[in-house]
N, C-alpha and C positions, 0 to 999 in steps of 0.2 A: 227095562233098563234101570239099573240102580247106580246112583252116584254116591261114592263114599267120601267123607270129609270134604264137602263142598266149600268153595271159596267164592269171593266176589267175581272171579273170572268165569265161573260157571253160569252166571246170570245170562239170560238170553232167550230166544225163541227156538223151540225144538219142534220138528215136523215128523209126524209118523205116517207112513204110507202103508195101506193094506192092499194086497194084490193076490190073485189066485192064478197061477200059470195055466191050469187046465181050463179055466173059464176065459171067455172073451169079454167079460164085463169089468169095468173099473169099479172096484169096491169103495174107493175113497181115501181121503187123507184128513189129518187133523193137526192143528198147531197148538203147542203147549208153551206158555210163557213161564219161565222160572225166574223168580226174584230171590236172590240170596240176601237175607237180612243180617246186618252186622251190629252187635251191641256196641255201646260207647267204649272208646279207648281213652286213656289218660290224655287230656288235651295239653297242648303247648301254650304256656302263658308268657306274655311279654309285659313285664312290669318294671318301669325305671326305678333304679335304686334311690335317686335323689332328683328333686325338681325345685326350681326357684319359685318362691311365692309370687302369685300374680300372673304366672304363665299358664297356658293351656297344655294339657297332656292327654294322651290317648293310650289306653291299655287294650291289648289284643289277646284273644283266646280262640283256639281253633282245634277241631278234631276232624281230620280229613278222611278217616276210615269208616266212620259210623254210617250205616244205611238202615232206615232213612236218616237224612242229615240231622245232626243233633241241635238242640236248643241249649242256650247257655244262661247261667245265673252267676253273677259276681257276688263275692262275699268280702266284707271288710271286718277284720277281727272276729270272724266266724258269725257275722250277722249279714243276712241277705240284703242286697241293695235292690229294692223294687224299682220298677220303671217309674220315673216321675210323671205325675199328671199335670204339673204346672210348668209353663215355659220359663219361669224364673228360677227353676231348680239349678243348682250349681253343676250338675252332671246329667248325662243322658246315657241310656243303656239300649243297645241293639241286641236282643236275644237271638236273632237269626244269624247275625255276623259275629257275635261274641265280642263286641267292642264296648268299652266303658270310657266315655269322653268327659273330661272336665273342662269347663270354659276358663276358669281361673282358680287355681288351687290356693288353699290357705293352710295355715298350721293345723287346723282341725282335720284336714284330709290325710294327715300322716297315719300310717297303720300298716297292717299285714293284709294283702289282697290275694285272693285265690279265685279260680273259676271252676265251675262244675258243668260238665256236658252230660246230657241225658236224651234218650229217645224212647220209643215204645217197645224196644226189643229186650234190653237188659238193664242192669242196675247202673245208675249214674256213676261217673268217674270224675275225680277232681284232681287238679294239679297241686303241687306243693305251694304253700303260701309264701309270697315274696313281700319284703318290707319296702314301702315307699316312704321316703323321708322328705318333707317339705322344709326347705331352708329359707329363713328370713334374714335379710340384712337390714338391721335397724340402725339408723344414724340419729344420734341425739341432737337437740337444738344447739347445745354448747359446741359440739364438733362442727356443725355447719357454720356457726358464727365465727369460730376460730379459723376455719378454712377460708371464709370470705375475707376476713381481716388480713390474713397472711397474703392472699392474692393481691389485695389492694396495696399493701406495703411494698410488695415486689414490683408492681407496676410503677408506683411512685418513685422508687429508688432508680429504676431504669430511666424514667423521664428526667430525673435530676442529673443522672450521669451523662445523658446525652446533652443537656443544656450546658453543663460545666465543660464538656469537651468542646462545644462550639465557642464558648467564651474564651477559652485558652488557645483556640486555633489548632487543636490537635487533629481535627477532622479534615483540615485543609491540606492540600498537597503542597509539599515543600518544593521551592524552586531549586533547580540544580545549580550547584556552585560552579564558578568559573565561566559562566556564560555558555552560550550555545556554541558548538563546534562549527568552524567554517569549512565547508566542503568546496573543492575546486574541481571543475569539470573542463576538460579540454575542448576548445572551440572547434567547430566543424571546419573542414578544409574549405578554402575559397572556391567559389564556383567561377569557372572561366567562361567568358562570353566569346563566342567565335567572332563576333564583329570587332572586338578590340584586339584581335590577334594581328600583329604586324609581321609581314613577310621580310625576312632578312636575306641578304645576298648569300648565294651558295657558291662555293669554289670547287673546281674539279682539279684534281691533281693527276 
């Protein structure tokens, strides 16, 4: 049996049986395992375009088609990022999952990042480099002092306005002019007591 243009779907266990119709003996069978190897494909790379300084970020790289599974190497500005040997390193690399993780990015981490997938079958493949920019928001001491002074003056003016309003009586409710209106309610009808009822003479015509 010859397979032409094999793909990953052709991988599996094939069984071959040998028999002779004229004989009454079982000649046997054999199993053959076929593994179709796939060279690396261009991996998909996920690199954020901008990150705030001081925050953590994770870059992803994945090739789902290569067999055996590919291993990954990250490059920054065409320089390979080796796996750090110190726990104090600002980043960590997982060559099996293809992740590059930063604990806290800084301005020095800005650059062009790309990932390369490789296995033992074919030539390694790399994705297009993506730029990651680290943005820093720097506040000068003068700006901080000016903001604090402005907030203090705003609170002071609000307090003075409230005190002035209390002194002038603006915050008290004004009494309604003309006095309160008098309402009249009709008294309930008198209750008749049967004991006080006097019988009067009746006349028959």
